[in-house]
C-alpha positions in Angstrom: 89.9 132.4 61.9 87.4 130.1 63.9 84.0 131.8 64.0 81.6 130.5 66.4 78.1 130.5 66.0 76.5 132.0 70.0 73.2 130.4 69.0 74.9 127.0 69.1 76.0 127.6 72.4 72.5 127.8 73.7 70.5 124.4 74.4 67.5 124.1 72.2 65.6 122.0 75.1 65.8 122.2 78.6 68.5 120.7 80.5 68.3 116.8 80.9 70.4 116.9 83.7 68.8 116.7 87.5 67.9 119.9 89.0 69.9 119.4 91.8 73.1 120.0 89.7 72.2 123.2 88.9 73.5 124.6 92.4 76.7 122.8 93.1 79.7 124.7 91.8 82.6 122.2 90.7 85.5 122.0 93.1 88.3 124.4 92.1 91.8 122.9 92.5 95.0 125.2 93.4 96.7 126.5 90.7 99.1 124.5 88.5 102.8 124.9 87.8 101.9 125.7 84.2 99.6 128.4 84.9 101.6 129.6 87.6 104.2 130.1 85.1 102.2 132.0 82.6 100.7 134.4 85.2 104.0 135.0 86.9 106.3 134.8 83.8 108.7 132.5 85.7 109.5 129.0 86.0 111.4 129.0 89.7 107.9 128.1 91.6 107.5 126.9 94.8 104.0 125.2 94.7 102.8 125.3 98.0 98.7 125.5 97.4 97.6 121.7 97.1 99.2 120.2 100.5 101.6 117.6 98.3 104.5 116.0 100.0 107.2 118.2 98.2 110.0 115.9 99.9 108.6 113.0 97.6 107.5 109.5 97.9 109.4 106.5 98.6 112.2 106.0 96.2 110.9 102.1 96.0 108.0 103.5 94.1 110.0 104.0 91.1 110.7 100.4 90.9 107.4 99.3 91.6 105.7 101.4 88.6 108.4 100.4 86.4 108.0 96.6 87.3 103.7 97.3 86.7 104.4 99.0 83.5 105.4 95.7 82.0 102.0 94.5 81.1 99.8 97.8 80.2 97.7 95.4 78.2 96.3 93.8 81.2 93.4 95.3 83.4 94.7 95.9 87.2 93.5 93.7 89.9 89.7 95.0 90.5 90.0 95.1 94.1 93.3 96.2 94.6 93.7 92.9 96.7 97.3 92.9 97.6 97.3 96.3 99.1 94.1 95.8 101.5 95.7 92.8 102.8 98.8 95.1 103.6 97.0 97.6 105.2 94.8 95.3 106.8 98.0 93.7 108.3 99.2 96.9 109.9 95.7 98.2 111.2 94.6 94.8 112.5 92.0 94.9 110.4 90.1 92.4 108.2 91.4 93.2 104.4 87.5 92.7 103.7 86.3 95.8 105.6 88.7 98.1 103.4 87.9 99.1 100.1 90.5 101.2 97.9 89.6 104.2 95.7 91.3 106.5 93.0 91.8 109.4 95.7 89.6 109.8 98.9 87.7 112.2 97.0 86.0 109.3 95.2 85.8 107.3 98.5 83.3 110.4 99.5 81.3 110.0 96.6 80.8 106.5 96.6 79.8 106.3 100.2 77.5 109.7 100.2 75.6 107.8 96.9 75.2 104.7 99.1 73.8 105.9 102.3 72.0 109.2 101.3 68.3 109.7 100.3 67.1 113.0 99.0 66.4 115.5 101.9 68.7 113.2 104.3 70.7 115.2 106.6 74.6 115.7 106.6 76.0 117.1 109.8 79.3 118.9 109.3 81.4 121.8 110.7 82.4 124.6 108.2 84.7 125.4 107.1 85.8 122.5 105.9 86.6 120.2 103.1 84.3 121.6 99.9 84.2 118.0 98.6 81.3 117.1 101.3 79.4 119.8 100.0 79.7 118.8 96.5 78.8 115.5 96.8 75.7 116.0 99.2 74.4 118.4 97.0 74.6 116.2 94.2 72.6 113.5 96.3 70.2 116.2 97.3 70.7 116.0 100.8 70.4 118.9 103.4 73.0 120.2 105.4 73.3 120.8 109.1 76.3 123.1 109.5 77.7 124.0 113.2 80.2 126.8 112.8 83.7 126.7 114.2 84.8 128.5 117.0 86.8 131.9 116.5 89.7 129.6 117.1 88.5 127.2 114.1 88.3 124.4 116.7 85.4 122.2 116.7 82.5 123.7 118.7 82.1 120.3 120.7 79.4 121.2 122.7 77.3 122.5 119.8 78.2 119.7 117.7 77.0 117.2 120.1 73.8 118.8 120.5 72.8 118.4 116.7 74.9 114.7 116.6 72.4 113.8 119.7 69.2 114.3 116.8 70.3 111.5 114.8 71.4 112.9 111.5 71.9 110.5 108.5 75.4 111.3 108.0 77.5 112.7 110.3 81.3 113.9 108.7 84.4 114.8 111.2 87.3 116.1 109.1 90.7 115.7 111.9 92.8 117.5 110.9 90.2 119.6 109.3 91.0 121.1 106.1 91.8 123.9 105.4 92.0 125.1 108.7 94.6 122.5 110.0 92.9 122.2 113.4 92.8 118.5 114.8 90.1 117.2 117.7 91.3 115.1 120.6 90.2 111.6 121.2 88.2 113.0 124.0 86.3 115.1 122.1 85.6 112.2 119.3 84.5 109.7 122.1 81.9 112.3 123.8 80.3 113.0 119.9 80.1 109.1 119.5 78.8 108.9 122.7 75.5 110.8 122.0 75.1 109.8 118.8 72.7 107.5 117.6 74.0 104.2 115.9 71.3 104.8 113.1 73.8 107.6 112.0 76.6 106.8 109.3 79.7 108.5 110.3 82.6 109.4 108.2 86.0 110.4 109.6 88.0 111.9 107.1 91.6 111.6 108.0 93.5 112.6 104.8 96.5 114.1 107.2 96.3 111.5 109.7 99.9 110.9 109.4 100.9 114.4 110.5 98.6 113.9 113.7 98.3 110.0 114.6 97.4 111.2 118.5 94.6 108.5 119.5 93.3 105.4 117.7 90.4 106.5 115.6 89.1 102.7 114.6 89.2 102.0 118.6 87.0 105.0 119.1 84.7 103.9 116.3 84.5 100.1 116.8 83.4 101.0 120.4 80.8 103.3 119.4 79.1 100.1 117.4 77.4 101.8 114.6 78.2 102.3 110.7 81.3 104.2 110.1 84.2 104.5 107.8 87.6 106.1 108.4 88.7 107.6 105.0 92.2 108.1 104.3 94.9 108.7 101.6 98.6 108.0 99.7 98.2 111.7 98.0 99.4 113.5 101.1 102.5 112.2 103.5 103.2 109.0 101.1 103.3 111.4 98.6 101.6 110.0 95.5 98.9 112.6 94.8 99.7 112.4 91.1 98.7 108.6 91.2 95.2 109.0 93.2 94.9 106.3 95.7 93.1 106.7 98.8 91.3 104.1 101.2 88.7 103.5 103.6 88.6 101.5 106.6 85.0 100.4 107.2 82.7 99.1 109.8 81.8 96.1 108.1 82.6 93.7 105.3 78.7 94.3 104.5 79.6 98.1 103.7 82.4 97.6 101.8 80.1 95.2 99.3 77.5 98.0 98.8 80.7 100.6 98.5 81.9 97.8 96.0 78.6 98.1 93.8 79.1 101.9 92.9 82.8 101.5 92.4 83.5 101.7 88.8 85.3 98.0 87.8 89.3 98.9 87.9 89.2 102.4 89.1 92.4 102.3 90.6 95.3 101.7 87.9 97.9 98.9 88.2 100.7 101.3 88.4 99.0 103.2 91.3 98.3 100.0 93.1 102.0 99.1 92.8 103.6 102.6 94.0 100.7 102.5 97.1 101.7 99.1 98.1 105.6 100.2 97.8 105.1 103.5 99.9 103.0 101.4 102.6 105.6 99.3 102.8 108.3 101.7 103.1 107.6 103.3 106.9 111.0 104.6 107.3 110.5 106.9 104.8 107.0 108.2 105.7 108.4 108.3 109.2 111.4 110.4 108.3 109.4 112.8 105.6 106.6 113.8 108.2 109.1 114.5 111.0 110.9 116.9 108.6 107.8 118.2 107.8 106.5 118.7 111.0 109.7 120.3 112.0 109.7 122.5 109.1 106.0 123.4 109.8 107.2 124.8 113.2 109.9 127.0 111.9 107.3 128.3 109.8 104.7 128.9 112.6 107.8 130.8 114.6 108.2 132.8 111.9 104.5 133.8 111.4 104.4 134.5 115.1 107.6 137.0 115.0 105.5 138.6 112.6 102.1 138.6 114.8 100.4 137.0 111.9 97.0 135.4 113.0 97.1 131.8 112.3 95.4 128.6 113.6 97.0 125.6 115.6 97.5 123.1 113.0 97.9 119.7 113.0 98.4 118.9 109.3 101.3 119.8 106.7 99.9 123.3 105.9 99.4 126.6 107.7 96.4 128.8 107.9 97.0 132.2 108.4 94.9 135.4 107.9 96.2 138.6 106.1 95.1 141.8 106.5 95.9 142.5 102.6 93.1 140.0 101.7 93.8 136.4 100.5 93.7 137.1 96.6 95.7 139.9 96.9 98.4 138.2 99.3 98.6 135.1 97.1 99.2 137.2 93.9 101.5 139.3 95.6 103.3 135.9 96.8 103.3 134.6 93.0 105.1 137.3 91.7 107.8 135.9 94.2 107.4 132.4 92.7 105.2 131.3 95.5 102.2 129.3 94.5 99.4 129.4 97.9 95.8 129.0 98.0 93.5 131.8 98.8 90.4 130.6 100.5 86.9 132.2 100.7 86.9 131.7 104.6 85.8 135.6 105.4 88.8 137.7 107.0 91.4 137.1 104.5 92.6 133.7 104.9 94.9 131.4 103.3 96.3 128.2 103.3 100.2 127.7 102.8 101.6 124.0 102.2 104.7 123.5 104.2 107.3 122.5 101.6 110.9 122.1 101.4 113.4 123.9 103.6 114.4 126.2 100.8 110.6 126.6 100.0 110.1 127.5 103.3 113.0 129.9 103.3 111.3 132.0 100.2 108.1 131.9 102.2 109.4 133.4 105.3 111.5 136.1 103.3 108.6 137.0 101.0 105.3 137.0 103.9 106.1 140.5 105.1 105.4 142.3 101.8 102.8 140.3 100.9 100.8 140.6 104.3 101.1 144.3 104.4 98.1 146.5 103.6 
């Protein structure tokens, strides 16, 4: 039997890390299939916790990955040259203004480190994606939080008042994670109109494919300051396991600064190849997005029939309130083979990914018992 000397687990000297990290809580990912199988004692699971595209990626991805695996001894292209060119062509954007990263979280990290000094302010609206809080705290920034309305929509007028004061960094997440609420183009234009050009604007559009209602890039370009639109291949494109995100930036100069922070060869060759194949198969993307939106409507209709309080989601998930409490509901659904994401939002709010039709059938059938007090 291994015996551990508890004294050896206590540092003999003061911690060498920066004090700012003491208050940072690491991001907690959704429950994995392996953990769920252990806890539920079953393997017939529907993973509805992490907003993955369970319909799968383009069938063209497999061949692209296989071809990329032919030379695993060779470093990948350090700047993902082919992918930015393809993205830029479709978005009518110079390839030099596009930076590719291992997931959009890395883009957030690079941008925050590039522009924030200790004490700089970040304007956001909670509840929202936890990565902003994590990377902002690591940069020793301060936060200006404009709480969302009861519906979880952005309080545009209150947000405009703070934006007009010129925070160093402003974050707009649309559709918002974990609530699913989307901004309108009018709302974004009004916020940008009062925002000084000294503010750096980050628009998180990880779920854009499910709500491409207006041209974000046109609004940002018309505003004229420093900005980044963050997007990802992890959601609608179905490549969460390969970690590819990208940012469209206001200038080639800004990309150059992000490249100074971005580690070389940070996106694997197979990930670059997979993303390019997925990007080129727009027919598959449109088909899976349409099916997800249709299934979201079916799940929402089921929730409404049960009189369940929910948000107006524009993403690939629903956000609902459970009278039984978030954790209790998640644990009950796990017994039924459904992995969902309880949140810390007060009131018992649960986030549930829209899965395949069979997954959603299971969810609708299991929810009444799981929501009951």
